[in-house]
C-alpha positions in Angstrom: -0.1 0.0 0.1 1.4 3.5 -1.0 0.3 6.4 1.5 1.0 9.9 0.6 1.2 12.4 3.6 0.4 15.9 2.6 1.9 19.0 4.2 1.5 22.6 3.3 4.9 23.9 4.1 8.3 22.1 5.1 9.3 23.8 8.4 10.2 22.1 11.8 6.8 22.8 13.5 4.7 20.5 15.4 2.4 19.0 12.9 5.2 18.8 10.3 7.6 16.9 12.8 5.0 14.4 13.6 4.0 13.7 10.1 8.0 13.1 9.4 8.2 10.7 12.3 4.9 8.8 11.5 6.2 8.2 7.9 9.8 7.2 9.0 8.5 4.9 11.7 5.8 3.3 9.4 8.3 2.5 6.6 10.6 1.0 9.2 7.9 -1.2 10.9 5.7 -2.2 8.2 5.5 -3.4 4.4 3.5 -0.3 3.3 5.4 2.8 1.8 4.7 6.2 3.0 5.9 9.4 1.5 5.8 13.0 2.3 4.5 15.7 0.0 5.1 19.3 0.5 2.8 21.9 -1.8 4.3 25.2 -0.8 8.0 26.5 -1.1 9.0 28.0 2.3 12.9 28.3 2.0 15.4 25.5 2.8 13.6 22.4 3.2 14.3 20.4 6.6 11.8 17.4 6.4 12.7 14.3 4.4 10.1 15.0 1.6 9.8 12.7 -1.4 7.7 15.0 -3.5 8.1 19.0 -3.4 5.2 20.6 -5.7 7.2 23.9 -5.4 4.3 26.2 -5.6 5.0 29.8 -4.5 2.8 31.2 -1.6 1.7 33.8 -4.0 -1.5 36.2 -3.4 -3.7 33.5 -4.6 -2.9 31.4 -1.8 -3.0 34.3 0.7 -6.6 34.5 0.0 -7.0 31.1 0.9 -6.4 28.9 -2.4 -4.2 28.2 -5.3 -5.4 26.7 -8.4 -1.6 25.8 -9.1 -1.1 23.8 -5.9 -4.5 21.9 -6.7 -3.3 21.1 -10.4 0.0 19.9 -9.5 -1.5 17.8 -6.6 -4.0 16.3 -9.0 -1.0 15.4 -11.4 1.1 13.7 -8.7 -1.8 11.7 -7.6 -2.5 10.6 -10.9 1.2 9.7 -11.6 1.9 7.9 -8.4 -1.5 6.1 -7.8 -1.6 5.8 -4.2 -3.9 3.8 -2.2 -4.4 6.6 0.4 -3.7 10.4 0.8 -3.4 11.8 4.1 -4.1 15.6 4.7 -2.5 16.8 7.7 -4.6 19.7 8.7 -7.6 21.7 7.0 -5.3 23.9 4.8 -4.2 21.2 2.6 -7.5 19.2 2.8 -9.7 21.5 1.0 -7.2 20.8 -2.0 -8.4 17.2 -2.0 -11.9 18.5 -1.3 -11.6 20.4 -4.6 -9.7 17.8 -6.7 -11.7 14.7 -5.5 -9.1 12.1 -6.1 -10.1 8.4 -6.8 -8.2 7.2 -3.6 -9.2 7.1 0.1 -8.8 10.4 2.0 -7.7 10.6 5.4 -8.0 13.9 7.0 -5.7 14.6 10.0 -7.4 17.3 12.6 -4.6 19.0 14.4 -6.4 21.6 16.3 -9.5 23.1 17.5 -10.6 26.0 15.1 -11.8 29.1 16.4 -15.5 29.5 17.0 -15.9 32.0 14.1 -15.0 28.9 11.8 -17.7 27.0 12.9 -20.8 29.4 12.3 -22.3 30.5 9.2 -20.8 30.3 5.6 -17.3 29.3 7.1 -18.8 26.4 9.0 -20.4 25.1 5.7 -17.2 25.3 4.1 -15.2 23.4 6.6 -18.1 20.7 6.6 -17.7 20.3 2.9 -13.8 20.0 3.2 -14.0 17.5 6.2 -16.5 15.4 4.5 -14.2 14.5 1.8 -12.3 12.2 4.1 -13.3 8.4 4.5 -12.0 8.6 8.0 -10.8 11.9 10.0 -8.1 11.4 12.7 -8.2 13.9 15.6 -5.2 14.6 17.6 -7.4 14.7 21.1 -10.9 14.3 22.3 -11.5 18.1 22.3 -10.7 18.1 18.6 -13.1 15.1 18.0 -15.9 16.8 19.9 -15.7 19.9 17.5 -15.9 18.0 14.5 -18.6 15.5 15.4 -20.5 18.4 17.7 -20.1 21.7 15.9 -19.3 20.6 12.4 -21.9 17.8 12.6 -19.4 14.9 11.1 -20.6 11.2 11.8 -19.1 10.0 15.0 -18.1 6.4 13.3 -15.8 8.1 10.7 -13.7 10.1 13.7 -11.1 8.5 15.3 -8.8 10.0 18.3 -5.0 9.3 17.7 -2.9 11.2 20.1 0.4 13.0 18.8 3.6 10.8 19.0 7.3 11.6 19.3 10.4 9.1 19.3 11.5 8.4 22.8 14.9 7.7 21.8 15.2 10.9 20.3 13.9 12.8 23.0 15.4 11.5 25.8 16.5 12.9 29.2 19.7 14.8 29.8 22.7 12.8 31.2 22.9 15.3 34.2 20.5 18.3 35.4 22.2 22.0 34.2 24.2 23.7 36.8 21.7 26.4 36.9 17.9 26.2 36.5 16.6 27.0 33.1 13.1 28.3 31.9 12.2 27.6 28.2 9.9 28.9 25.7 9.7 26.7 22.5 7.3 27.6 19.8 6.4 29.7 16.7 6.7 33.0 17.5 2.9 34.2 16.9 0.3 36.0 18.8 -1.3 33.0 19.6 1.7 31.4 21.3 2.0 34.6 23.4 5.7 34.8 23.7 5.5 38.2 25.3 3.7 36.5 28.3 6.8 34.3 28.7 8.8 37.3 29.1 6.4 39.0 31.4 6.7 35.9 33.6 10.7 36.2 33.6 10.4 39.8 34.4 8.4 39.2 37.4 10.3 36.0 38.5 13.5 38.4 38.3 11.8 40.8 40.4 11.3 37.8 43.1 15.3 37.4 43.1 15.0 33.8 41.7 18.3 32.5 40.2 17.6 31.0 36.7 18.4 31.3 33.0 15.5 31.9 30.4 15.5 31.0 26.7 13.2 31.5 23.8 13.7 29.1 20.9 11.6 29.5 17.7 10.9 31.8 15.0 8.1 33.8 13.5 6.4 37.1 12.7 7.0 38.3 16.3 10.6 37.7 16.1 11.8 41.2 15.6 9.4 42.8 18.2 10.6 40.3 20.8 14.5 40.9 20.2 14.7 44.2 22.2 12.4 43.1 25.0 14.3 39.5 25.4 17.5 41.4 25.5 16.3 43.8 28.1 15.2 40.9 30.0 18.2 38.8 29.8 16.4 36.2 27.8 18.3 34.5 25.0 16.4 34.2 21.8 17.7 31.4 19.6 16.1 31.2 16.1 18.6 28.8 14.1 18.1 25.7 16.0 16.4 22.7 14.0 16.9 19.8 16.6 14.5 20.9 19.7 15.6 17.8 21.7 18.9 19.0 22.0 17.4 22.6 23.5 15.1 20.6 25.9 18.0 18.6 27.3 19.5 22.0 28.3 16.4 23.0 30.3 14.7 22.4 33.7 11.0 23.7 32.8 9.1 24.3 29.9 6.4 27.1 30.0 3.8 26.9 27.5 1.7 30.1 27.4 -0.6 29.7 24.5 -4.0 31.1 24.3 -5.5 27.8 22.8 -6.3 29.0 19.3 -5.6 26.2 16.9 -4.3 23.8 19.4 -5.5 20.3 19.7 -2.6 18.7 21.3 0.7 20.6 21.5 3.5 18.5 20.5 6.2 20.1 22.3 4.4 19.2 25.7 5.3 15.4 24.4 8.6 16.4 23.6 9.3 18.2 27.0 7.8 15.3 28.9 9.9 12.5 27.0 13.0 14.7 27.7 12.1 14.4 31.4 11.1 18.2 31.8 8.1 19.3 33.9 5.7 21.7 32.3 3.6 24.9 33.4 1.0 25.1 30.6 -2.1 27.0 29.8 -5.2 24.9 29.6 -5.3 24.6 25.9 -7.1 21.6 24.2 -5.1 18.5 24.7 -2.8 19.8 27.6 -4.4 17.8 30.0 -3.9 14.7 28.1 -0.2 15.2 28.1 0.4 17.1 31.3 -0.8 15.5 34.7 -1.6 18.3 36.8 0.3 18.1 40.0 2.2 15.2 39.0 4.2 15.8 35.7 3.6 19.7 35.9 1.0 22.3 36.2 -2.1 23.2 34.0 -3.3 26.9 34.6 -6.0 28.6 33.1 -5.3 30.6 30.0 -6.1 34.1 31.4 -4.5 33.4 34.9 -1.2 35.1 34.5 -0.3 35.2 38.3 -1.0 31.3 38.3 1.6 30.7 35.7 4.0 32.9 37.6 3.1 31.2 40.9 3.6 27.5 39.3 6.7 28.5 37.5 8.1 30.0 40.9 7.6 26.9 42.8 9.1 24.7 40.4 12.3 27.0 39.5 13.2 26.9 43.4 12.5 23.2 44.0 15.0 20.9 42.2 13.9 17.8 43.9 10.2 18.6 42.9 11.4 19.2 39.2 13.3 15.8 39.3 10.2 14.0 40.4 8.0 15.6 38.1 10.2 15.1 35.3 10.8 11.6 36.1 7.0 11.0 36.1 6.6 12.9 32.9 8.7 10.7 30.9 7.0 7.6 32.2 3.7 9.0 31.1 4.5 10.3 27.8 6.6 7.3 26.9 3.7 5.0 27.7 1.0 7.0 26.0 2.8 9.1 23.3 5.3 7.1 22.0 5.6 6.9 18.1 5.4 3.0 18.0 2.0 3.3 19.7 0.8 6.3 17.2 1.9 4.4 14.0 0.1 1.2 15.0 -3.2 3.2 15.6 -2.7 5.0 12.2 -1.9 2.0 10.3 -5.1 0.3 11.7 -7.0 3.6 10.5 -5.3 3.8 7.1 -6.2 0.0 6.2 -9.7 0.5 7.4 -10.2 3.6 5.2 -8.9 1.7 2.2 -10.7 -1.2 2.7 -13.8 0.6 3.0 -13.2 2.2 -0.3 -12.7 -1.1 -2.0 -15.5 -2.7 -0.3 
């Protein structure tokens, strides 16, 4: 069986990392062949994609759709004749909804959509796109509930398969850093709220805590963060492709997202496998990964004081960090290892293909 996995761009972010890891593990563990396909150019490639359609992110794409991307995808599917095509996210699923290829389509729902997207005309468009998929895989129960409840997809076509990561790659450091280090790892966008991370660092410094702080990532807010980060003594690292190496230098991960488009943040799994406790906002999927009070702390999205309080507790208590980190490694290895995710995906893909052939 040949399976094509579609991604919009080639960047080292959550959904792309998971898709690449899934493809690699599936190719190593079974007879089926899985290949990555990237629709749009986005600078130097970092993922092992077999096919790059090379479509420029032109004005047509910025308004929501590129006929050229649809045409090139149609030609690729006609030429390679896959048994199934996986659309990792709604951005690529719409191209399959337009072209309607004669193969089994599996949609991968990676985040909860904003409420505006589930009402009126936009709701109709999303329902139309997702219904092209014979099977829809949601990363968390929160995402599945939106698909079946707000978009009205049939429950028997929706499966929950959590994100997964390789526990051999994301592994604990050999020893704890000499000085506690607070980390922010993620795309520098408004929804991830890196400015909240800087606010927390400023408040923790005012309390006299002894720690380092580092932001690792890139994005549209990078330029506006450089000055405030420097003023707060926070290192801003942009050119870092291997997140695992960064996580092994840390003591605590702070995840500050406001929940828009979150489904099950991969960095929470990566931190857990690395043996790091996490202080995270209560976004969709967070409580599946972070066991509040056992592997970290889950706080309300709008409660800045709670973020500061929980971060201060963990930064000043090395033994508590160590215990939570060990529990996080055990929990994430058991529930979010890539092997477990791959096996579930293989069952979903074979069910989709068998249904189409039946």
